[in-house]
C-alpha positions in Angstrom: 154.5 80.0 53.3 153.5 77.1 55.6 155.7 74.0 55.4 154.4 70.6 56.5 157.0 68.5 58.2 157.5 64.9 57.2 156.4 62.9 60.2 156.5 59.1 60.6 153.2 57.9 62.0 152.8 54.3 63.3 150.1 52.2 61.8 149.6 49.7 64.6 147.3 50.4 67.6 149.4 52.4 70.1 146.8 53.4 72.7 146.4 52.2 76.3 142.6 51.6 75.8 141.2 48.8 73.7 140.2 49.4 70.1 136.4 49.5 69.5 134.5 48.1 66.5 132.1 51.1 66.8 134.7 53.8 66.2 136.8 54.6 63.1 140.3 55.8 63.9 142.8 57.6 61.7 145.9 59.7 62.2 145.9 63.2 60.7 148.6 65.8 60.2 147.9 69.5 59.7 149.7 72.8 60.2 148.3 75.3 62.7 148.2 79.0 62.0 151.7 79.5 63.5 153.2 77.0 61.0 153.7 74.2 63.5 152.8 70.8 62.2 150.5 68.9 64.5 149.7 65.2 64.5 146.5 63.9 66.0 144.2 60.9 66.3 140.8 61.4 64.7 137.9 59.3 66.0 134.6 59.1 64.2 131.6 56.9 64.8 130.9 54.1 62.3 
């Protein structure tokens, strides 16, 4: 059974590059096939 960890993700912009109005940004959490919980930034175009 894969268990997802409880991670605290920040909601403010924490990147070194400026935020763009042409890109949507969201933080995602998912378990990989080894059961390790990964946190990542997902960028999609608007």
